[in-house]
Jmol script that loads the backbone (N, CA, C; Angstrom):
load data "model"
ATOM      1  N   UNK A   1      28.253  15.254  29.037  1.00  0.00           N
ATOM      2  CA  UNK A   1      26.855  14.885  29.201  1.00  0.00           C
ATOM      3  C   UNK A   1      26.030  15.240  27.961  1.00  0.00           C
ATOM      4  N   UNK A   2      26.308  16.392  27.334  1.00  0.00           N
ATOM      5  CA  UNK A   2      25.587  16.802  26.139  1.00  0.00           C
ATOM      6  C   UNK A   2      25.847  15.837  24.986  1.00  0.00           C
ATOM      7  N   UNK A   3      27.077  15.326  24.918  1.00  0.00           N
ATOM      8  CA  UNK A   3      27.438  14.403  23.851  1.00  0.00           C
ATOM      9  C   UNK A   3      26.654  13.091  23.997  1.00  0.00           C
ATOM     10  N   UNK A   4      26.483  12.623  25.210  1.00  0.00           N
ATOM     11  CA  UNK A   4      25.739  11.386  25.459  1.00  0.00           C
ATOM     12  C   UNK A   4      24.270  11.574  25.080  1.00  0.00           C
ATOM     13  N   UNK A   5      23.689  12.718  25.440  1.00  0.00           N
ATOM     14  CA  UNK A   5      22.302  12.998  25.089  1.00  0.00           C
ATOM     15  C   UNK A   5      22.129  13.060  23.570  1.00  0.00           C
ATOM     16  N   UNK A   6      23.083  13.665  22.891  1.00  0.00           N
ATOM     17  CA  UNK A   6      23.017  13.789  21.438  1.00  0.00           C
ATOM     18  C   UNK A   6      23.101  12.408  20.786  1.00  0.00           C
ATOM     19  N   UNK A   7      24.001  11.573  21.254  1.00  0.00           N
ATOM     20  CA  UNK A   7      24.143  10.225  20.708  1.00  0.00           C
ATOM     21  C   UNK A   7      22.886   9.411  20.986  1.00  0.00           C
ATOM     22  N   UNK A   8      22.353   9.528  22.175  1.00  0.00           N
ATOM     23  CA  UNK A   8      21.131   8.821  22.534  1.00  0.00           C
ATOM     24  C   UNK A   8      19.956   9.273  21.667  1.00  0.00           C
ATOM     25  N   UNK A   9      19.832  10.564  21.434  1.00  0.00           N
ATOM     26  CA  UNK A   9      18.749  11.105  20.606  1.00  0.00           C
ATOM     27  C   UNK A   9      18.873  10.598  19.168  1.00  0.00           C
ATOM     28  N   UNK A  10      20.069  10.584  18.642  1.00  0.00           N
ATOM     29  CA  UNK A  10      20.284  10.088  17.279  1.00  0.00           C
ATOM     30  C   UNK A  10      19.951   8.600  17.200  1.00  0.00           C
ATOM     31  N   UNK A  11      20.342   7.847  18.220  1.00  0.00           N
ATOM     32  CA  UNK A  11      20.036   6.417  18.246  1.00  0.00           C
ATOM     33  C   UNK A  11      18.543   6.151  18.266  1.00  0.00           C
ATOM     34  N   UNK A  12      17.819   6.871  19.100  1.00  0.00           N
ATOM     35  CA  UNK A  12      16.371   6.700  19.191  1.00  0.00           C
ATOM     36  C   UNK A  12      15.701   7.091  17.876  1.00  0.00           C
ATOM     37  N   UNK A  13      16.125   8.191  17.291  1.00  0.00           N
ATOM     38  CA  UNK A  13      15.573   8.639  16.017  1.00  0.00           C
ATOM     39  C   UNK A  13      15.816   7.596  14.927  1.00  0.00           C
ATOM     40  N   UNK A  14      17.000   7.020  14.906  1.00  0.00           N
ATOM     41  CA  UNK A  14      17.317   5.982  13.922  1.00  0.00           C
ATOM     42  C   UNK A  14      16.419   4.764  14.089  1.00  0.00           C
ATOM     43  N   UNK A  15      16.178   4.360  15.315  1.00  0.00           N
ATOM     44  CA  UNK A  15      15.308   3.212  15.585  1.00  0.00           C
ATOM     45  C   UNK A  15      13.883   3.501  15.123  1.00  0.00           C
ATOM     46  N   UNK A  16      13.384   4.688  15.397  1.00  0.00           N
ATOM     47  CA  UNK A  16      12.022   5.059  14.999  1.00  0.00           C
ATOM     48  C   UNK A  16      11.890   5.068  13.487  1.00  0.00           C
ATOM     49  N   UNK A  17      12.846   5.674  12.804  1.00  0.00           N
ATOM     50  CA  UNK A  17      12.791   5.737  11.334  1.00  0.00           C
ATOM     51  C   UNK A  17      12.863   4.342  10.738  1.00  0.00           C
ATOM     52  N   UNK A  18      13.740   3.506  11.258  1.00  0.00           N
ATOM     53  CA  UNK A  18      13.876   2.142  10.754  1.00  0.00           C
ATOM     54  C   UNK A  18      12.602   1.344  10.984  1.00  0.00           C
ATOM     55  N   UNK A  19      12.008   1.472  12.138  1.00  0.00           N
ATOM     56  CA  UNK A  19      10.781   0.731  12.447  1.00  0.00           C
ATOM     57  C   UNK A  19       9.635   1.161  11.536  1.00  0.00           C
ATOM     58  N   UNK A  20       9.508   2.447  11.286  1.00  0.00           N
ATOM     59  CA  UNK A  20       8.425   2.944  10.440  1.00  0.00           C
ATOM     60  C   UNK A  20       8.607   2.511   8.990  1.00  0.00           C
ATOM     61  N   UNK A  21       9.815   2.563   8.486  1.00  0.00           N
ATOM     62  CA  UNK A  21      10.029   2.211   7.087  1.00  0.00           C
ATOM     63  C   UNK A  21       9.954   0.713   6.849  1.00  0.00           C
ATOM     64  N   UNK A  22      10.280  -0.106   7.846  1.00  0.00           N
ATOM     65  CA  UNK A  22      10.243  -1.555   7.640  1.00  0.00           C
ATOM     66  C   UNK A  22       8.869  -2.148   7.922  1.00  0.00           C
ATOM     67  N   UNK A  23       7.974  -1.389   8.533  1.00  0.00           N
ATOM     68  CA  UNK A  23       6.655  -1.932   8.842  1.00  0.00           C
ATOM     69  C   UNK A  23       5.856  -2.216   7.579  1.00  0.00           C
ATOM     70  N   UNK A  24       6.032  -1.406   6.535  1.00  0.00           N
ATOM     71  CA  UNK A  24       5.355  -1.660   5.273  1.00  0.00           C
ATOM     72  C   UNK A  24       6.323  -2.159   4.228  1.00  0.00           C
ATOM     73  N   UNK A  25       7.611  -2.081   4.520  1.00  0.00           N
ATOM     74  CA  UNK A  25       8.597  -2.542   3.564  1.00  0.00           C
ATOM     75  C   UNK A  25       8.674  -1.672   2.327  1.00  0.00           C
ATOM     76  N   UNK A  26       8.026  -0.502   2.365  1.00  0.00           N
ATOM     77  CA  UNK A  26       8.037   0.373   1.205  1.00  0.00           C
ATOM     78  C   UNK A  26       7.132  -0.140   0.096  1.00  0.00           C
ATOM     79  N   UNK A  27       6.286  -1.111   0.378  1.00  0.00           N
ATOM     80  CA  UNK A  27       5.424  -1.719  -0.622  1.00  0.00           C
ATOM     81  C   UNK A  27       4.023  -1.154  -0.496  1.00  0.00           C
ATOM     82  N   UNK A  28       3.460  -0.786  -1.647  1.00  0.00           N
ATOM     83  CA  UNK A  28       2.086  -0.298  -1.673  1.00  0.00           C
ATOM     84  C   UNK A  28       1.152  -1.468  -1.953  1.00  0.00           C
ATOM     85  N   UNK A  29       0.184  -1.678  -1.072  1.00  0.00           N
ATOM     86  CA  UNK A  29      -0.797  -2.731  -1.280  1.00  0.00           C
ATOM     87  C   UNK A  29      -2.073  -2.143  -1.847  1.00  0.00           C
ATOM     88  N   UNK A  30      -2.682  -2.866  -2.774  1.00  0.00           N
ATOM     89  CA  UNK A  30      -3.908  -2.425  -3.432  1.00  0.00           C
ATOM     90  C   UNK A  30      -4.912  -3.568  -3.428  1.00  0.00           C
ATOM     91  N   UNK A  31      -6.129  -3.259  -3.817  1.00  0.00           N
ATOM     92  CA  UNK A  31      -7.213  -4.235  -3.823  1.00  0.00           C
ATOM     93  C   UNK A  31      -7.687  -4.472  -5.254  1.00  0.00           C
ATOM     94  N   UNK A  32      -7.979  -5.739  -5.548  1.00  0.00           N
ATOM     95  CA  UNK A  32      -8.477  -6.117  -6.865  1.00  0.00           C
ATOM     96  C   UNK A  32      -9.790  -6.861  -6.711  1.00  0.00           C
ATOM     97  N   UNK A  33     -10.746  -6.538  -7.564  1.00  0.00           N
ATOM     98  CA  UNK A  33     -11.934  -7.367  -7.704  1.00  0.00           C
ATOM     99  C   UNK A  33     -11.531  -8.474  -8.669  1.00  0.00           C
ATOM    100  N   UNK A  34     -11.801  -9.711  -8.326  1.00  0.00           N
ATOM    101  CA  UNK A  34     -11.321 -10.818  -9.147  1.00  0.00           C
ATOM    102  C   UNK A  34     -12.306 -11.248 -10.242  1.00  0.00           C
ATOM    103  N   UNK A  35     -13.285 -10.413 -10.508  1.00  0.00           N
ATOM    104  CA  UNK A  35     -14.236 -10.699 -11.591  1.00  0.00           C
ATOM    105  C   UNK A  35     -13.568 -10.647 -12.959  1.00  0.00           C
ATOM    106  N   UNK A  36     -14.132 -11.355 -13.924  1.00  0.00           N
ATOM    107  CA  UNK A  36     -13.558 -11.442 -15.275  1.00  0.00           C
ATOM    108  C   UNK A  36     -13.471 -10.096 -15.992  1.00  0.00           C
ATOM    109  N   UNK A  37     -14.371  -9.191 -15.695  1.00  0.00           N
ATOM    110  CA  UNK A  37     -14.409  -7.904 -16.400  1.00  0.00           C
ATOM    111  C   UNK A  37     -13.739  -6.773 -15.624  1.00  0.00           C
ATOM    112  N   UNK A  38     -13.124  -7.083 -14.503  1.00  0.00           N
ATOM    113  CA  UNK A  38     -12.473  -6.057 -13.685  1.00  0.00           C
ATOM    114  C   UNK A  38     -11.209  -5.574 -14.372  1.00  0.00           C
ATOM    115  N   UNK A  39     -11.002  -4.247 -14.349  1.00  0.00           N
ATOM    116  CA  UNK A  39      -9.851  -3.678 -15.061  1.00  0.00           C
ATOM    117  C   UNK A  39      -8.988  -2.762 -14.198  1.00  0.00           C
ATOM    118  N   UNK A  40      -9.391  -2.503 -12.957  1.00  0.00           N
ATOM    119  CA  UNK A  40      -8.689  -1.502 -12.144  1.00  0.00           C
ATOM    120  C   UNK A  40      -8.209  -2.077 -10.821  1.00  0.00           C
ATOM    121  N   UNK A  41      -7.204  -1.413 -10.262  1.00  0.00           N
ATOM    122  CA  UNK A  41      -6.806  -1.685  -8.883  1.00  0.00           C
ATOM    123  C   UNK A  41      -7.240  -0.500  -8.038  1.00  0.00           C
ATOM    124  N   UNK A  42      -7.430  -0.739  -6.742  1.00  0.00           N
ATOM    125  CA  UNK A  42      -7.976   0.267  -5.839  1.00  0.00           C
ATOM    126  C   UNK A  42      -7.079   0.420  -4.621  1.00  0.00           C
ATOM    127  N   UNK A  43      -6.904   1.641  -4.153  1.00  0.00           N
ATOM    128  CA  UNK A  43      -6.085   1.879  -2.966  1.00  0.00           C
ATOM    129  C   UNK A  43      -6.909   1.775  -1.686  1.00  0.00           C
ATOM    130  N   UNK A  44      -8.218   1.737  -1.820  1.00  0.00           N
ATOM    131  CA  UNK A  44      -9.100   1.629  -0.657  1.00  0.00           C
ATOM    132  C   UNK A  44     -10.065   0.465  -0.855  1.00  0.00           C
ATOM    133  N   UNK A  45     -10.238  -0.339   0.176  1.00  0.00           N
ATOM    134  CA  UNK A  45     -11.170  -1.463   0.072  1.00  0.00           C
ATOM    135  C   UNK A  45     -12.623  -0.995   0.090  1.00  0.00           C
ATOM    136  N   UNK A  46     -12.850   0.266   0.428  1.00  0.00           N
ATOM    137  CA  UNK A  46     -14.206   0.820   0.451  1.00  0.00           C
ATOM    138  C   UNK A  46     -14.454   1.765  -0.721  1.00  0.00           C
ATOM    139  N   UNK A  47     -13.651   1.634  -1.760  1.00  0.00           N
ATOM    140  CA  UNK A  47     -13.765   2.511  -2.935  1.00  0.00           C
ATOM    141  C   UNK A  47     -15.120   2.336  -3.625  1.00  0.00           C
ATOM    142  N   UNK A  48     -15.630   3.421  -4.159  1.00  0.00           N
ATOM    143  CA  UNK A  48     -16.891   3.429  -4.905  1.00  0.00           C
ATOM    144  C   UNK A  48     -16.817   2.467  -6.098  1.00  0.00           C
ATOM    145  N   UNK A  49     -15.636   2.320  -6.679  1.00  0.00           N
ATOM    146  CA  UNK A  49     -15.466   1.433  -7.832  1.00  0.00           C
ATOM    147  C   UNK A  49     -15.588  -0.049  -7.502  1.00  0.00           C
ATOM    148  N   UNK A  50     -15.556  -0.402  -6.239  1.00  0.00           N
ATOM    149  CA  UNK A  50     -15.675  -1.803  -5.831  1.00  0.00           C
ATOM    150  C   UNK A  50     -17.091  -2.197  -5.416  1.00  0.00           C
ATOM    151  N   UNK A  51     -18.027  -1.265  -5.444  1.00  0.00           N
ATOM    152  CA  UNK A  51     -19.378  -1.559  -4.959  1.00  0.00           C
ATOM    153  C   UNK A  51     -20.091  -2.610  -5.810  1.00  0.00           C
ATOM    154  N   UNK A  52     -19.761  -2.712  -7.077  1.00  0.00           N
ATOM    155  CA  UNK A  52     -20.414  -3.680  -7.955  1.00  0.00           C
ATOM    156  C   UNK A  52     -19.650  -4.996  -8.067  1.00  0.00           C
ATOM    157  N   UNK A  53     -18.584  -5.138  -7.313  1.00  0.00           N
ATOM    158  CA  UNK A  53     -17.804  -6.376  -7.355  1.00  0.00           C
ATOM    159  C   UNK A  53     -18.605  -7.504  -6.716  1.00  0.00           C
ATOM    160  N   UNK A  54     -18.917  -8.523  -7.506  1.00  0.00           N
ATOM    161  CA  UNK A  54     -19.713  -9.643  -6.989  1.00  0.00           C
ATOM    162  C   UNK A  54     -18.844 -10.863  -6.674  1.00  0.00           C
ATOM    163  N   UNK A  55     -17.557 -10.744  -6.921  1.00  0.00           N
ATOM    164  CA  UNK A  55     -16.634 -11.844  -6.611  1.00  0.00           C
ATOM    165  C   UNK A  55     -15.762 -11.451  -5.423  1.00  0.00           C
ATOM    166  N   UNK A  56     -14.712 -12.186  -5.180  1.00  0.00           N
ATOM    167  CA  UNK A  56     -13.850 -11.910  -4.034  1.00  0.00           C
ATOM    168  C   UNK A  56     -12.890 -10.755  -4.307  1.00  0.00           C
ATOM    169  N   UNK A  57     -12.423 -10.138  -3.224  1.00  0.00           N
ATOM    170  CA  UNK A  57     -11.394  -9.106  -3.301  1.00  0.00           C
ATOM    171  C   UNK A  57     -10.050  -9.747  -2.994  1.00  0.00           C
ATOM    172  N   UNK A  58      -9.033  -9.315  -3.701  1.00  0.00           N
ATOM    173  CA  UNK A  58      -7.683  -9.819  -3.473  1.00  0.00           C
ATOM    174  C   UNK A  58      -6.800  -8.644  -3.112  1.00  0.00           C
ATOM    175  N   UNK A  59      -5.971  -8.808  -2.098  1.00  0.00           N
ATOM    176  CA  UNK A  59      -4.983  -7.811  -1.732  1.00  0.00           C
ATOM    177  C   UNK A  59      -3.658  -8.231  -2.339  1.00  0.00           C
ATOM    178  N   UNK A  60      -3.021  -7.312  -3.034  1.00  0.00           N
ATOM    179  CA  UNK A  60      -1.751  -7.603  -3.689  1.00  0.00           C
ATOM    180  C   UNK A  60      -0.917  -6.332  -3.737  1.00  0.00           C
ATOM    181  N   UNK A  61       0.294  -6.442  -4.227  1.00  0.00           N
ATOM    182  CA  UNK A  61       1.126  -5.244  -4.353  1.00  0.00           C
ATOM    183  C   UNK A  61       0.710  -4.463  -5.591  1.00  0.00           C
ATOM    184  N   UNK A  62       1.006  -3.193  -5.586  1.00  0.00           N
ATOM    185  CA  UNK A  62       0.684  -2.347  -6.737  1.00  0.00           C
ATOM    186  C   UNK A  62       1.441  -2.831  -7.969  1.00  0.00           C
ATOM    187  N   UNK A  63       2.702  -3.216  -7.797  1.00  0.00           N
ATOM    188  CA  UNK A  63       3.497  -3.716  -8.926  1.00  0.00           C
ATOM    189  C   UNK A  63       2.873  -4.969  -9.528  1.00  0.00           C
ATOM    190  N   UNK A  64       2.412  -5.876  -8.684  1.00  0.00           N
ATOM    191  CA  UNK A  64       1.780  -7.098  -9.164  1.00  0.00           C
ATOM    192  C   UNK A  64       0.459  -6.797  -9.874  1.00  0.00           C
ATOM    193  N   UNK A  65      -0.297  -5.853  -9.340  1.00  0.00           N
ATOM    194  CA  UNK A  65      -1.567  -5.476  -9.967  1.00  0.00           C
ATOM    195  C   UNK A  65      -1.348  -4.952 -11.383  1.00  0.00           C
ATOM    196  N   UNK A  66      -0.296  -4.189 -11.564  1.00  0.00           N
ATOM    197  CA  UNK A  66      -0.007  -3.600 -12.873  1.00  0.00           C
ATOM    198  C   UNK A  66       0.636  -4.617 -13.809  1.00  0.00           C
ATOM    199  N   UNK A  67       1.669  -5.286 -13.346  1.00  0.00           N
ATOM    200  CA  UNK A  67       2.460  -6.140 -14.228  1.00  0.00           C
ATOM    201  C   UNK A  67       1.905  -7.548 -14.419  1.00  0.00           C
ATOM    202  N   UNK A  68       1.317  -8.135 -13.388  1.00  0.00           N
ATOM    203  CA  UNK A  68       0.819  -9.505 -13.488  1.00  0.00           C
ATOM    204  C   UNK A  68      -0.665  -9.547 -13.868  1.00  0.00           C
ATOM    205  N   UNK A  69      -1.467  -8.714 -13.196  1.00  0.00           N
ATOM    206  CA  UNK A  69      -2.907  -8.711 -13.458  1.00  0.00           C
ATOM    207  C   UNK A  69      -3.313  -7.698 -14.533  1.00  0.00           C
ATOM    208  N   UNK A  70      -2.385  -6.878 -14.986  1.00  0.00           N
ATOM    209  CA  UNK A  70      -2.599  -5.887 -16.052  1.00  0.00           C
ATOM    210  C   UNK A  70      -3.749  -4.934 -15.737  1.00  0.00           C
ATOM    211  N   UNK A  71      -3.766  -4.443 -14.497  1.00  0.00           N
ATOM    212  CA  UNK A  71      -4.815  -3.512 -14.071  1.00  0.00           C
ATOM    213  C   UNK A  71      -4.320  -2.072 -14.168  1.00  0.00           C
ATOM    214  N   UNK A  72      -5.254  -1.187 -14.365  1.00  0.00           N
ATOM    215  CA  UNK A  72      -4.983   0.255 -14.381  1.00  0.00           C
ATOM    216  C   UNK A  72      -5.497   0.856 -13.069  1.00  0.00           C
ATOM    217  N   UNK A  73      -5.072   2.061 -12.764  1.00  0.00           N
ATOM    218  CA  UNK A  73      -5.518   2.703 -11.528  1.00  0.00           C
ATOM    219  C   UNK A  73      -6.996   3.087 -11.623  1.00  0.00           C
ATOM    220  N   UNK A  74      -7.678   3.006 -10.513  1.00  0.00           N
ATOM    221  CA  UNK A  74      -9.093   3.344 -10.428  1.00  0.00           C
ATOM    222  C   UNK A  74      -9.289   4.844 -10.600  1.00  0.00           C
ATOM    223  N   UNK A  75     -10.302   5.233 -11.324  1.00  0.00           N
ATOM    224  CA  UNK A  75     -10.552   6.660 -11.549  1.00  0.00           C
ATOM    225  C   UNK A  75     -11.176   7.352 -10.346  1.00  0.00           C
ATOM    226  N   UNK A  76     -11.661   6.589  -9.373  1.00  0.00           N
ATOM    227  CA  UNK A  76     -12.256   7.180  -8.181  1.00  0.00           C
ATOM    228  C   UNK A  76     -11.237   7.360  -7.043  1.00  0.00           C
ATOM    229  N   UNK A  77     -10.533   6.297  -6.698  1.00  0.00           N
ATOM    230  CA  UNK A  77      -9.679   6.359  -5.509  1.00  0.00           C
ATOM    231  C   UNK A  77      -8.195   6.586  -5.807  1.00  0.00           C
ATOM    232  N   UNK A  78      -7.792   6.578  -7.044  1.00  0.00           N
ATOM    233  CA  UNK A  78      -6.359   6.735  -7.383  1.00  0.00           C
ATOM    234  C   UNK A  78      -6.075   8.040  -8.111  1.00  0.00           C
ATOM    235  N   UNK A  79      -6.798   9.069  -7.782  1.00  0.00           N
ATOM    236  CA  UNK A  79      -6.589  10.365  -8.447  1.00  0.00           C
ATOM    237  C   UNK A  79      -5.304  10.996  -8.077  1.00  0.00           C
TER     238      UNK A  79
END
end "model"
wireframe off; spacefill off
backbone 0.3
color backbone group
């Protein structure tokens, strides 16, 4: 009986860990102001650095923000 409980506990734990890790896919999403003079990506859509954004916000991956859009981390929300 103890062996069955142990196997069941391991199975449940495996399912929980798998579900949590696949929900985000291990990908960090960030926010970009799409204005011509924007230079940073933000981890929060309510960041102080986005208050002056007069254009649309775009959600993208952190890798894409750095490599495709050539953005640097925000000095307010990415400390």
